[in-house]
TIVO-944636 format. One record per residue: residue in three letters; x, y, z of N, C-alpha, C in turn. Coordinates in steps of 0.2 Angstrom, whole numbers, padded with zeros to 4 digits, always signed. Last residue first. Example, Ala and Ser with C-alpha at 12.3 -4.5 7.8 and 13.67 -1.06 7.14 Angstrom:
// TIVO-944636
SER+0064-0011+0035+0068-0005+0036+0064+0000+0039;ALA+0066-0028+0039+0062-0022+0039+0066-0016+0039;
END
This chain:
// TIVO-944636
LYS+0551+0385+0937+0544+0385+0938+0543+0390+0944;SER+0562+0391+0924+0561+0389+0931+0554+0390+0933;LYS+0564+0386+0908+0561+0391+0912+0561+0387+0919;THR+0579+0378+0903+0572+0378+0903+0570+0384+0908;PHE+0593+0374+0892+0590+0378+0897+0583+0378+0897;LEU+0593+0365+0882+0598+0364+0887+0596+0368+0893;ARG+0585+0365+0870+0583+0362+0877+0588+0361+0882;CYS+0588+0371+0859+0591+0364+0860+0589+0361+0866;LEU+0580+0383+0861+0579+0378+0855+0582+0371+0856;CYS+0575+0384+0878+0579+0387+0872+0578+0381+0867;HIS+0559+0385+0885+0565+0382+0884+0569+0385+0878;GLY+0547+0392+0884+0549+0389+0891+0555+0385+0891;PHE+0545+0400+0873+0543+0393+0873+0544+0389+0880;LYS+0548+0414+0877+0542+0412+0872+0540+0405+0873;LYS+0559+0413+0886+0553+0417+0887+0547+0415+0883;ILE+0567+0405+0878+0565+0403+0885+0558+0407+0887;GLU+0570+0413+0867+0566+0407+0866+0563+0404+0873;GLN+0576+0424+0874+0570+0425+0870+0566+0419+0869;LYS+0588+0417+0878+0583+0421+0883+0576+0422+0880;HIS+0594+0412+0866+0591+0408+0871+0586+0411+0876;TRP+0600+0419+0856+0593+0419+0856+0590+0415+0862;PHE+0614+0418+0857+0611+0425+0857+0603+0425+0858;CYS+0618+0404+0867+0617+0408+0861+0613+0414+0862;PRO+0630+0400+0879+0623+0401+0877+0622+0406+0871;CYS+0636+0394+0863+0632+0393+0869+0634+0397+0875;ILE+0637+0403+0848+0641+0400+0854+0636+0400+0860;LYS+0630+0410+0839+0628+0403+0840+0632+0400+0845;LYS+0635+0422+0837+0629+0422+0840+0627+0415+0842;LYS+0646+0419+0828+0647+0421+0835+0641+0421+0840;ASP+0643+0417+0815+0642+0411+0820+0643+0413+0827;GLU+0646+0429+0809+0639+0427+0809+0638+0421+0815;ALA+0660+0430+0811+0655+0435+0814+0648+0433+0814;LYS+0664+0418+0805+0665+0419+0812+0660+0425+0815;ASN+0657+0407+0795+0658+0415+0795+0658+0416+0802;GLY+0654+0394+0796+0661+0396+0795+0662+0403+0795;THR+0641+0391+0800+0642+0393+0793+0650+0393+0791;VAL+0632+0380+0809+0638+0383+0809+0640+0385+0801;VAL+0616+0380+0814+0620+0378+0809+0626+0383+0809;ARG+0611+0374+0830+0612+0379+0826+0616+0377+0820;CYS+0610+0364+0840+0604+0365+0836+0605+0371+0831;PRO+0622+0365+0847+0621+0359+0842+0615+0360+0838;CYS+0630+0380+0849+0624+0376+0850+0623+0371+0845;TYR+0648+0379+0849+0642+0381+0846+0636+0377+0848;VAL+0661+0382+0857+0655+0378+0859+0649+0380+0856;GLU+0674+0381+0845+0670+0385+0849+0664+0380+0851;GLY+0681+0374+0836+0685+0378+0841+0681+0382+0845;TYR+0675+0364+0828+0675+0371+0826+0680+0376+0830;LYS+0677+0351+0834+0677+0352+0827+0678+0359+0824;LYS+0677+0354+0848+0682+0350+0845+0683+0351+0837;GLU+0665+0361+0849+0671+0364+0851+0677+0360+0848;ASN+0656+0351+0844+0657+0357+0841+0663+0361+0843;GLU+0658+0342+0855+0660+0340+0848+0661+0346+0844;LEU+0652+0349+0865+0660+0347+0866+0662+0345+0859;LEU+0639+0350+0861+0643+0356+0862+0651+0355+0862;GLY+0636+0336+0861+0636+0340+0855+0640+0347+0856;ASN+0637+0334+0875+0641+0330+0870+0642+0334+0864;LEU+0626+0342+0880+0633+0343+0882+0638+0340+0877;ILE+0616+0335+0873+0617+0342+0872+0624+0344+0874;LEU+0616+0323+0879+0617+0323+0872+0619+0330+0870;ASN+0614+0326+0893+0620+0323+0891+0621+0323+0883;LEU+0601+0331+0892+0606+0335+0894+0613+0332+0892;HIS+0595+0319+0889+0595+0324+0884+0600+0329+0886;SER+0597+0311+0901+0599+0309+0894+0600+0314+0889;LYS+0591+0319+0911+0598+0318+0911+0601+0316+0904;ASP+0580+0331+0911+0581+0325+0907+0588+0324+0906;PRO+0580+0344+0915+0580+0339+0920+0581+0332+0917;ASN+0590+0357+0909+0585+0352+0907+0585+0346+0912;LEU+0593+0369+0921+0595+0365+0916+0590+0359+0915;LYS+0584+0384+0923+0587+0378+0926+0589+0374+0920;PHE+0586+0402+0927+0583+0396+0922+0585+0390+0926;LYS+0591+0413+0932+0585+0411+0935+0581+0406+0930;ASN+0603+0417+0929+0598+0420+0925+0591+0417+0927;LYS+0611+0411+0938+0612+0418+0937+0606+0421+0934;LYS+0608+0397+0934+0607+0400+0941+0607+0408+0941;ALA+0613+0396+0921+0606+0395+0923+0604+0398+0929;HIS+0627+0398+0923+0623+0403+0919+0615+0402+0920;LYS+0630+0388+0932+0631+0394+0934+0627+0399+0930;GLU+0627+0377+0923+0623+0378+0929+0624+0385+0932;SER+0637+0379+0913+0630+0380+0911+0625+0380+0917;LEU+0649+0377+0920+0647+0384+0917+0640+0385+0916;GLU+0647+0364+0924+0647+0369+0929+0646+0376+0926;LEU+0647+0358+0911+0641+0357+0915+0641+0363+0920;LEU+0660+0361+0907+0654+0364+0903+0648+0363+0907;GLN+0667+0354+0917+0668+0361+0916+0662+0364+0913;LYS+0663+0341+0913+0662+0343+0920+0662+0351+0920;LYS+0668+0339+0900+0661+0339+0901+0659+0342+0908;ASN+0681+0351+0897+0678+0345+0897+0671+0345+0899;MET+0690+0361+0885+0685+0361+0890+0683+0354+0891;
END
């Protein structure tokens, strides 16, 4: 996957779930780069804010968008890595 594809998928997910992507373009770029590096390193787009253990079953929840992102957005207004934020 390339950065443009990842950005498009993230935008679609945000729109579908009534979130928005982080408006800070430099932070957004850091997160996208981290996701792509994890894909290159581990073969999956694991959230850069999560620790990859190597246990596929355990790590499956850490693939972006991670298992916890909706709960975190509801509680904090953003997911842990701040890729997605609450719409105003």
